[in-house]
PAROKE-807872 format. One line per field, with one value per residue (C-alpha): x, y, z; residue in three letters; residue number from 1. Coordinates in steps of 0.1 Angstrom, whole numbers, plus 5000, padded with zeros to 4 digits. Example, Ala and Ser with C-alpha at 12.3 -4.5 7.8 and 13.67 -1.06 7.14 Angstrom:
// PAROKE-807872
c1 <- [5123;5137] $
c2 <- [4955;4989] $
c3 <- [5078;5071] $
type <- [ala;ser] $
seq <- [1;2] $
END
This chain:
// PAROKE-807872
c1 <- [5173;5178;5165;5199;5209;5247;5262;5294;5314;5318;5357;5382;5384;5414;5420;5446;5444;5410;5400;5388;5390;5354;5344;5316;5295;5295;5292;5261;5245;5252;5234;5203;5197;5201;5171;5151;5158;5136;5167;5202;5225;5259;5286;5314;5343;5379;5409;5432;5466;5455;5480;5449;5425;5410;5412;5386;5378;5363;5384;5365;5370;5354;5333;5318;5301;5267;5267;5287;5315;5335;5371;5379;5395;5369;5336;5320;5328;5318;5283;5279;5287;5262;5233;5215;5182;5198;5229;5237;5269;5286;5282;5320;5333;5344;5306;5305;5319;5287;5264;5241;5255;5221;5199;5219;5213;5239;5244;5254;5265;5270;5269;5295;5296;5306;5335;5343;5340;5363;5391;5391;5393;5415;5446;5450;5472;5451;5475;5461;5422;5414;5431;5409;5380;5385;5386;5356;5335;5347;5339;5305;5296;5308;5286;5259;5262;5267;5234;5213;5223;5216;5182;5182;5197;5197;5206;5218;5199;5179;5208;5220;5185;5178;5211;5209;5173;5172;5198;5177;5142;5141;5157;5150;5160;5173;5187;5220;5213;5220;5198;5171;5133;5144;5166;5143;5116;5141;5151;5115;5107;5137;5132;5140;5176;5180;5189;5230;5258;5249;5262;5277;5294;5315;5311;5333;5365;5392;5401;5399;5367;5347;5355;5366;5390;5360;5337;5370;5370;5330;5334;5363;5342;5316;5337;5354;5317;5309;5286;5286;5294;5310;5322;5328;5347;5340;5361;5397;5420;5454;5443;5443;5476;5463;5429;5442;5463;5434;5412;5441;5446;5414;5384;5353;5364;5364;5381;5362;5377;5362;5337;5312;5283;5253;5266;5283;5279;5238;5232;5259;5244;5208;5215;5241;5246;5220;5233;5255;5281;5289;5308;5316;5334;5321;5286;5289;5256;5270;5250;5256;5232;5205;5215;5221;5186;5172;5190;5169;5198;5196;5221;5242;5260;5275;5254;5269;5244;5237;5231;5209;5188;5183;5176;5148;5128;5134;5137;5158;5186;5201;5222;5252;5274;5300;5334;5322;5335;5323;5293;5282;5292;5270;5241;5246;5250;5216;5205;5218;5199;5166;5163;5127;5144;5165;5135;5113;5139;5147;5110;5110;5142;5126;5094;5110;5135;5108;5103;5136;5153;5174;5147;5125;5152;5165;5130;5127;5159;5150;5116;5132;5156;5128;5108;5138;5143;5108;5108] $
c2 <- [4937;4922;4885;4870;4835;4830;4795;4790;4764;4730;4733;4757;4764;4760;4793;4811;4836;4844;4809;4782;4748;4737;4702;4695;4681;4710;4735;4719;4718;4753;4760;4742;4768;4791;4774;4772;4804;4834;4859;4863;4834;4844;4818;4825;4805;4804;4800;4774;4768;4756;4726;4712;4710;4675;4649;4655;4689;4718;4749;4780;4817;4831;4857;4825;4803;4818;4836;4860;4840;4858;4841;4853;4843;4856;4846;4859;4894;4889;4878;4910;4931;4914;4911;4880;4868;4836;4817;4780;4767;4732;4722;4728;4746;4775;4780;4796;4830;4834;4833;4864;4877;4865;4837;4808;4769;4744;4711;4678;4647;4626;4619;4616;4574;4578;4598;4572;4545;4566;4568;4530;4522;4549;4533;4552;4532;4514;4532;4565;4555;4563;4598;4604;4592;4618;4643;4632;4635;4671;4678;4662;4686;4716;4710;4702;4737;4752;4735;4744;4784;4784;4790;4756;4722;4701;4664;4640;4609;4593;4581;4616;4628;4602;4614;4649;4662;4671;4696;4719;4738;4735;4701;4691;4660;4657;4631;4636;4630;4642;4620;4642;4634;4628;4601;4579;4586;4570;4540;4532;4534;4509;4470;4449;4430;4404;4370;4366;4371;4393;4427;4442;4475;4492;4528;4556;4564;4539;4543;4515;4529;4528;4490;4487;4458;4442;4446;4429;4402;4398;4394;4371;4348;4344;4334;4308;4295;4290;4321;4339;4378;4408;4438;4469;4496;4530;4558;4565;4571;4561;4525;4525;4501;4474;4479;4473;4449;4428;4435;4424;4391;4372;4373;4394;4432;4462;4491;4519;4547;4581;4592;4622;4615;4628;4617;4585;4574;4574;4557;4528;4522;4526;4502;4482;4471;4446;4451;4479;4465;4492;4475;4508;4504;4538;4550;4584;4594;4584;4599;4567;4544;4568;4577;4541;4531;4563;4545;4513;4495;4481;4480;4452;4467;4461;4467;4504;4529;4547;4519;4496;4524;4538;4502;4496;4528;4523;4482;4491;4464;4442;4442;4419;4417;4445;4437;4403;4400;4363;4366;4395;4372;4344;4371;4382;4347;4340;4371;4355;4326;4346;4374;4379;4393;4418;4432;4434;4456;4476;4486;4495;4513;4537;4539;4556;4574;4588;4612;4620;4636;4661;4685;4672;4674;4708;4723;4708;4724;4757;4755;4749;4777;4800;4792;4803;4833;4845;4847] $
c3 <- [2797;2765;2758;2758;2763;2773;2771;2786;2767;2785;2785;2773;2735;2718;2701;2678;2647;2653;2648;2675;2674;2683;2692;2667;2690;2715;2685;2671;2707;2710;2673;2689;2715;2688;2671;2698;2719;2710;2715;2709;2723;2731;2737;2762;2759;2784;2759;2755;2731;2697;2705;2730;2701;2701;2673;2648;2662;2637;2630;2624;2624;2653;2635;2612;2640;2632;2665;2689;2704;2733;2745;2779;2812;2831;2818;2851;2843;2805;2820;2841;2813;2792;2817;2802;2807;2818;2817;2810;2823;2834;2868;2882;2907;2889;2877;2913;2900;2879;2909;2911;2874;2860;2864;2863;2851;2857;2836;2850;2829;2855;2893;2918;2915;2880;2891;2912;2888;2865;2891;2897;2858;2843;2860;2893;2917;2945;2974;2959;2958;2996;2985;2954;2970;2998;2971;2950;2985;2991;2953;2956;2988;2965;2934;2958;2975;2938;2925;2953;2949;2911;2894;2878;2870;2839;2846;2815;2819;2845;2867;2872;2878;2905;2921;2915;2911;2947;2949;2931;2932;2896;2881;2844;2829;2794;2772;2753;2716;2681;2664;2646;2639;2602;2616;2632;2606;2582;2607;2610;2571;2565;2562;2594;2587;2559;2567;2572;2595;2631;2621;2652;2656;2685;2686;2708;2719;2719;2755;2784;2797;2768;2763;2728;2737;2751;2719;2703;2727;2724;2686;2692;2714;2692;2661;2685;2693;2658;2655;2620;2632;2618;2638;2624;2648;2648;2666;2672;2703;2723;2719;2679;2679;2699;2680;2646;2657;2672;2642;2621;2639;2626;2602;2605;2613;2600;2615;2601;2624;2628;2606;2601;2623;2602;2564;2573;2610;2610;2574;2582;2618;2605;2573;2581;2620;2638;2673;2686;2711;2740;2767;2787;2818;2831;2835;2819;2800;2767;2736;2716;2735;2723;2690;2681;2692;2668;2640;2648;2664;2695;2721;2741;2769;2803;2838;2843;2860;2830;2808;2829;2837;2802;2792;2820;2803;2769;2763;2733;2744;2767;2798;2805;2837;2841;2824;2816;2775;2775;2792;2769;2737;2751;2755;2719;2705;2718;2696;2667;2670;2680;2652;2667;2699;2678;2660;2689;2707;2678;2676;2713;2711;2682;2696;2726;2704;2686;2715;2727;2693;2694;2684;2714;2740;2733;2732;2764;2776;2761;2780;2813;2807;2797;2827;2849;2830;2829;2790] $
type <- [met;ala;asp;thr;leu;val;val;ile;tyr;pro;gly;arg;leu;pro;val;ala;gly;gly;arg;gly;ala;phe;val;thr;lys;arg;leu;glu;gly;val;arg;glu;tyr;val;arg;his;trp;pro;gly;glu;val;val;leu;val;ala;pro;pro;ala;pro;trp;ser;asp;ala;ala;pro;gly;ser;glu;pro;leu;pro;leu;asp;glu;val;gly;leu;asp;val;glu;val;thr;asp;asp;pro;gly;ala;ala;val;arg;arg;arg;ala;pro;arg;val;val;leu;ala;pro;leu;lys;pro;glu;ala;ala;ala;leu;leu;gly;ala;ala;pro;leu;val;leu;val;ser;asp;tyr;ala;gly;pro;val;arg;trp;gln;asn;ala;arg;ser;asp;gly;thr;pro;ala;trp;arg;leu;pro;gln;val;gly;leu;gly;leu;leu;arg;leu;glu;arg;arg;leu;arg;thr;leu;ala;ala;ala;ala;asp;gly;leu;gln;cys;asn;gly;pro;his;thr;tyr;ala;arg;gln;ala;arg;trp;ser;ser;arg;pro;his;leu;phe;his;asp;thr;arg;ala;thr;asp;ala;asp;val;ala;ala;ala;leu;ala;gly;pro;pro;ala;ala;pro;gly;pro;leu;arg;leu;ala;phe;ser;gly;arg;trp;val;pro;gln;lys;gly;val;leu;asp;ala;leu;ala;val;his;ala;glu;leu;val;arg;gly;gly;val;asp;ala;his;leu;thr;val;phe;gly;gly;gly;glu;leu;glu;pro;glu;val;arg;ala;arg;ala;gly;ala;gly;ala;gly;val;thr;val;ala;gly;arg;val;pro;phe;arg;ser;ala;trp;val;pro;arg;val;arg;asp;asp;val;asp;val;met;val;leu;pro;his;his;gln;gly;asp;ser;ala;ser;thr;phe;leu;glu;ser;met;ser;cys;gly;thr;pro;val;ala;gly;tyr;asp;thr;val;tyr;trp;ser;ala;leu;gln;arg;arg;thr;gly;gly;gly;trp;val;gly;pro;ala;arg;ala;pro;ser;ala;leu;ala;glu;leu;val;ala;gly;leu;ala;ala;asp;pro;gly;ala;val;leu;ala;ala;arg;arg;arg;gly;leu;thr;trp;ala;ala;glu;his;thr;val;glu;lys;glu;phe;ala;gly;arg;val;gly;his;leu;arg;glu;val;ala;gly;val] $
seq <- [1;2;3;4;5;6;7;8;9;10;11;12;13;14;15;16;17;18;19;20;21;22;23;24;25;26;27;28;29;30;31;32;33;34;35;36;37;38;39;40;41;42;43;44;45;46;47;48;49;50;51;52;53;54;55;56;57;58;59;60;61;62;63;64;65;66;67;68;69;70;71;72;73;74;75;76;77;78;79;80;81;82;83;84;85;86;87;88;89;90;91;92;93;94;95;96;97;98;99;100;101;102;103;104;105;106;107;108;109;110;111;112;113;114;115;116;117;118;119;120;121;122;123;124;125;126;127;128;129;130;131;132;133;134;135;136;137;138;139;140;141;142;143;144;145;146;147;148;149;150;151;152;153;154;155;156;157;158;159;160;161;162;163;164;165;166;167;168;169;170;171;172;173;174;175;176;177;178;179;180;181;182;183;184;185;186;187;188;189;190;191;192;193;194;195;196;197;198;199;200;201;202;203;204;205;206;207;208;209;210;211;212;213;214;215;216;217;218;219;220;221;222;223;224;225;226;227;228;229;230;231;232;233;234;235;236;237;238;239;240;241;242;243;244;245;246;247;248;249;250;251;252;253;254;255;256;257;258;259;260;261;262;263;264;265;266;267;268;269;270;271;272;273;274;275;276;277;278;279;280;281;282;283;284;285;286;287;288;289;290;291;292;293;294;295;296;297;298;299;300;301;302;303;304;305;306;307;308;309;310;311;312;313;314;315;316;317;318;319;320;321;322;323;324;325;326;327;328;329;330;331;332;333;334;335;336;337;338;339;340;341;342;343;344;345;346;347;348;349;350;351;352;353;354;355;356;357;358;359;360;361;362;363;364;365;366;367;368;369;370;371;372;373;374;375] $
END
């Protein structure tokens, strides 16, 4: 048996003419496995039409990705043909087709309560919520059975791990991030913020669940209260017209849009932002929280299951009441008057982030895979 790791692409890969439209963050993650795994890494991806490519995707010829990519509607058959040491796949019902083909490790990004939270916040009509809730309970049972039958489970974030680790005989906690050792070192070496306006930022998809409009509301409350603050808004999405309209209606907001993570986002968040405002409505394990702390920028966010658990571990920010922009604005206004509190949270967040960089997280994840594979 070859020392091969097969990674199942999380989602479908839009393909056309020998090219794939890769989500950059997902492709970077697969390349981390290539760096750490002591053998060949193969990416197996179910196909999707090119029209399904996400905004900001990275179109690449499949033979220039830097690893073997197999696009197939039958990942199970591909795994059986390749007979790898271990397979890594998302915790989804379709992963059941991989059981028995090779040692299988599943990846869970969030637990059942977050799915329910998403259903309640994505515009699902109230009359449908009981039916949706029943469907989610059935899905949870299927996923629990699947995780128990697999050979390992990797859980993204402390809340997911607390809810699901018991499903598996070999659970592993990881924290999703793209921030490197060098990113943290640069933030540690940089000077603290100089006196001046409180520099805030939001980063994420411009959809209701991510709270981009809440971030704008927080800034507006601060301005009305006489706080000298500036907000930069990174990202993009369906709420762009409203984001730009609100940003243009008052002073002190810069719409940065989507920027490259490594070359633009990291240095700007490190050098030009004092506090990241991330009022997410949902509790998914978003990497932006840890990536912000890795840049030396503490986070102010709502009381979601993910951020409240991470904040307790790190001390790298503050938790405000869920879906309450006015309360979060009051919290941030207090920070404007207490730069020492911002500096202390910056130091705590960086100290924790230094032990959870992308290099260290993937070394741990690959160590878990090697344990399962016996490599």
